[in-house]
C-alpha positions, -999 to +999 in steps of 0.1 A: -140-058+148-164-028+148-183-022+116-209+004+108-227+013+075-218+048+064-221+075+038-186+088+029-171+119+015-134+123+008-128+147+037-146+123+060-123+095+048-092+115+059-106+122+093-114+085+096-079+074+087-065+098+113-087+080+138-076+046+127-106+036+107-109+026+070-138+019+047-147-013+028-176-026+007-190-060+012-184-069-024-176-055-058-213-051-065-223-042-029-238-007-024-230-003+012-197+009+028-186+002+063-160+016+087-136-011+100-116-009+131-098-043+136-088-054+171-054-063+156-038-043+128-014-054+101+018-033+097+048-036+074+081-026+089+100+003+073+133-005+091+155-035+094+124-057+101+115-056+064+125-089+047+137-088+011+147-122-003+178-123-025+159-137-055+134-109-053+161-083-051+176-096-083+142-094-099+136-059-088+169-047-101+170-068-133+152-043-155+125-068-165+099-044-150+094-007-153+081+008-121+063+042-119+044+060-092+012+080-098+015+074-136-019+059-138-037+058-105-071+050-121-056+019-138-040+008-106-072+009-085-091-008-114-065-036-114-070-041-077-108-041-082-107-066-110-113-104-104-083-127-105-077-164-100-083-171-063-099-137-059-131-137-078-146-109-059-131-078-041-142-052-016-136-023-040-169-012-054-175+018-077-180+042-048-147+032-033-130+038-067-147+072-069-136+082-034-100+072-039-098+089-073-110+120-055-084+117-028-058+111-056-068+144-073-064+161-039-029+147-035-038+123-006-038+090-025-010+075-045-002+044-066+028+024-077+025+008-111+045-021-125+048-024-163+061-051-186+065-046-223+042-015-221+014-033-203+004-027-167+010-060-149+009-051-112+006-023-087-009-010-055-024+021-040-030+038-007-035+070+013-008+094+027-013+114+059+018+129+074+044+101+079+018+074+075+010+054+044-022+034+045-019+005+020-052-004+005-048-031-021-024-046-047-027-068-077-005-089-100-009-101-135+027-114-139+049-133-115+064-111-087+047-079-101+029-070-068+060-079-048+081-055-070+055-028-064+058-033-026+095-032-026+095+001-045+068+014-022+089+007+009+120+022-006+102+054-015+086+056+019+120+052+036+135+079+013+106+102+021+109+099+059+077+079+065+074+060+098+042+039+094+031+015+067-004+002+075-015-030+057-049-032+075-048-070+078-021-096+079-019-120+049+004-148+041+016-128+011+027-099+033+040-119+062+069-131+041+081-095+040+081-091+078+045-078+081+029-086+115+000-077+137-001-053+166-030-046+190-054-018+182-042+004+210-005+001+199-015+008+163-033+040+173-004+051+194+020+048+164-006+063+141-010+094+163+028+100+161+030+092+124+003+115+111+019+145+130+053+138+115+066+153+083+073+131+053+074+135+015+058+112-011+084+107-038+068+098-071+100+102-090+130+099-066+166+101-078+172+067-095+206+061-079+191+069-044+162+046-050+184+017-061+206+023-030+176+022-008+163-010-024+196-026-019+197-014+017+164-033+023+184-066+020+201-059+053+229-084+058+242-098+024+241-132+039+204-131+048+182-157+032 
């Protein structure tokens, strides 16, 4: 994996994403940022390859959570940056927060928030360029909250015509949804096509259309 210390501005970040790079800090308190260009890249399928378990579908549609998009981007990224059990430190330092808040104000970064009884209990955020969504981080303070956020993200991306959902790295948490790794060259080929395609970020899609798209993620009703 290539890594190089950098000074970053929001417009430079967008150019880097187009080239297949992304920034990370060494730690929450670290003052250095680096470009990363992994040899293998994690991607989440936006087609029939996405796996939505029946139990999670019931949770998503049960009404136990309220899900919004771009309602509180700052709180979403702060939730991702905060320590949690099993994740005492994160790569999101104050400069990363500042840069993504700037991208959000410019309309290039978006969030999905999950609420329960009026409290923010989960969410995620990422960057949009053309038909590509670059997922950055997610967090959960209640069971299944981050999973609900991901399902809503995928449904919105499908409705909006997106073709690439980049997860940067493959984790056990994401692999259960069908996420997998592809070689760097293959990723950059898909990326070049995706950033040139047209797609629309839907912060508030038609509720009926959104529910239909979520149900469609299940694929075969007999799937596990």
